[in-house]
C-alpha positions as CSV (number, residue, x, y, z in Angstrom):
1,M,0.0,0.0,0.0
2,A,1.4,3.4,-0.9
3,V,2.2,5.8,1.9
4,P,3.3,9.4,1.5
5,K,7.0,9.8,2.3
6,R,6.6,13.4,3.6
7,R,3.7,15.3,5.2
8,T,1.9,17.6,2.7
9,S,2.7,21.2,3.6
10,K,0.0,23.8,4.3
11,R,0.9,25.7,1.2
12,K,0.5,22.6,-1.1
13,K,-2.7,21.5,0.6
14,R,-4.2,25.0,0.4
15,A,-3.2,25.4,-3.2
16,R,-4.9,22.1,-4.1
17,N,-8.1,23.1,-2.3
18,T,-8.5,26.7,-3.6
19,H,-11.2,25.6,-6.1
20,K,-13.3,23.9,-3.4
21,T,-15.1,27.1,-2.4
22,A,-18.9,27.4,-2.4
23,P,-20.4,29.1,-5.5
24,I,-21.8,32.5,-5.2
25,T,-25.6,32.5,-5.1
26,A,-27.0,34.4,-8.0
27,I,-29.8,36.9,-7.3
28,Q,-31.8,39.2,-9.6
29,K,-34.6,41.6,-9.4
30,C,-38.2,40.4,-9.8
31,P,-39.7,42.0,-12.9
32,R,-43.0,42.6,-11.2
33,C,-42.1,44.0,-7.7
34,Q,-38.4,44.7,-8.0
35,A,-37.6,42.5,-4.9
36,M,-34.4,40.5,-5.0
37,K,-35.0,36.7,-5.8
38,R,-33.1,33.7,-7.1
39,P,-33.4,33.0,-10.9
40,H,-36.0,30.4,-11.9
41,H,-37.7,30.6,-8.4
42,V,-41.1,32.0,-7.3
43,C,-40.7,35.5,-5.9
44,A,-41.2,35.4,-2.1
45,E,-42.6,38.9,-2.0
46,C,-45.3,38.9,-4.7
47,G,-45.6,35.1,-5.4
48,Y,-45.3,35.4,-9.2
49,Y,-43.2,33.3,-11.5
50,A,-43.2,33.6,-15.3
51,G,-45.9,36.2,-15.2
52,E,-48.4,34.1,-13.3
53,Q,-49.5,34.0,-9.6
54,R,-48.1,30.7,-8.3
55,V,-48.3,31.2,-4.5
56,A,-50.1,33.6,-2.2
57,A,-48.2,36.8,-1.6
58,K,-46.3,37.2,1.7
59,E,-48.0,39.2,4.5
60,A,-46.4,42.5,5.3
Protein backbone atom coordinates (compact mmCIF):
# COMPACT_ATOMS: atom_id res chain seq x y z
CA MET A 1 0.00 0.00 0.00
CA ALA A 2 1.37 3.42 -0.95
CA VAL A 3 2.18 5.76 1.92
CA PRO A 4 3.34 9.38 1.52
CA LYS A 5 7.01 9.84 2.32
CA ARG A 6 6.56 13.37 3.63
CA ARG A 7 3.70 15.31 5.18
CA THR A 8 1.90 17.61 2.71
CA SER A 9 2.72 21.22 3.57
CA LYS A 10 0.02 23.79 4.32
CA ARG A 11 0.94 25.66 1.15
CA LYS A 12 0.52 22.59 -1.09
CA LYS A 13 -2.70 21.55 0.64
CA ARG A 14 -4.22 25.04 0.39
CA ALA A 15 -3.17 25.43 -3.24
CA ARG A 16 -4.88 22.13 -4.08
CA ASN A 17 -8.08 23.10 -2.26
CA THR A 18 -8.50 26.66 -3.63
CA HIS A 19 -11.19 25.56 -6.12
CA LYS A 20 -13.34 23.95 -3.42
CA THR A 21 -15.13 27.13 -2.36
CA ALA A 22 -18.92 27.36 -2.42
CA PRO A 23 -20.37 29.06 -5.52
CA ILE A 24 -21.85 32.53 -5.16
CA THR A 25 -25.65 32.46 -5.07
CA ALA A 26 -27.05 34.40 -8.02
CA ILE A 27 -29.82 36.90 -7.32
CA GLN A 28 -31.77 39.19 -9.61
CA LYS A 29 -34.65 41.65 -9.40
CA CYS A 30 -38.21 40.40 -9.75
CA PRO A 31 -39.65 42.00 -12.92
CA ARG A 32 -42.99 42.60 -11.16
CA CYS A 33 -42.13 43.97 -7.68
CA GLN A 34 -38.35 44.66 -7.99
CA ALA A 35 -37.57 42.52 -4.91
CA MET A 36 -34.38 40.45 -5.03
CA LYS A 37 -34.95 36.75 -5.80
CA ARG A 38 -33.10 33.71 -7.14
CA PRO A 39 -33.44 33.04 -10.88
CA HIS A 40 -36.03 30.41 -11.88
CA HIS A 41 -37.72 30.59 -8.43
CA VAL A 42 -41.06 32.01 -7.32
CA CYS A 43 -40.72 35.51 -5.87
CA ALA A 44 -41.22 35.39 -2.10
CA GLU A 45 -42.63 38.93 -1.99
CA CYS A 46 -45.32 38.87 -4.69
CA GLY A 47 -45.65 35.12 -5.38
CA TYR A 48 -45.29 35.44 -9.16
CA TYR A 49 -43.24 33.27 -11.52
CA ALA A 50 -43.18 33.59 -15.33
CA GLY A 51 -45.91 36.22 -15.22
CA GLU A 52 -48.40 34.05 -13.30
CA GLN A 53 -49.47 34.02 -9.64
CA ARG A 54 -48.09 30.72 -8.29
CA VAL A 55 -48.32 31.17 -4.49
CA ALA A 56 -50.07 33.60 -2.16
CA ALA A 57 -48.19 36.85 -1.56
CA LYS A 58 -46.29 37.17 1.72
CA GLU A 59 -48.05 39.15 4.46
CA ALA A 60 -46.43 42.50 5.34
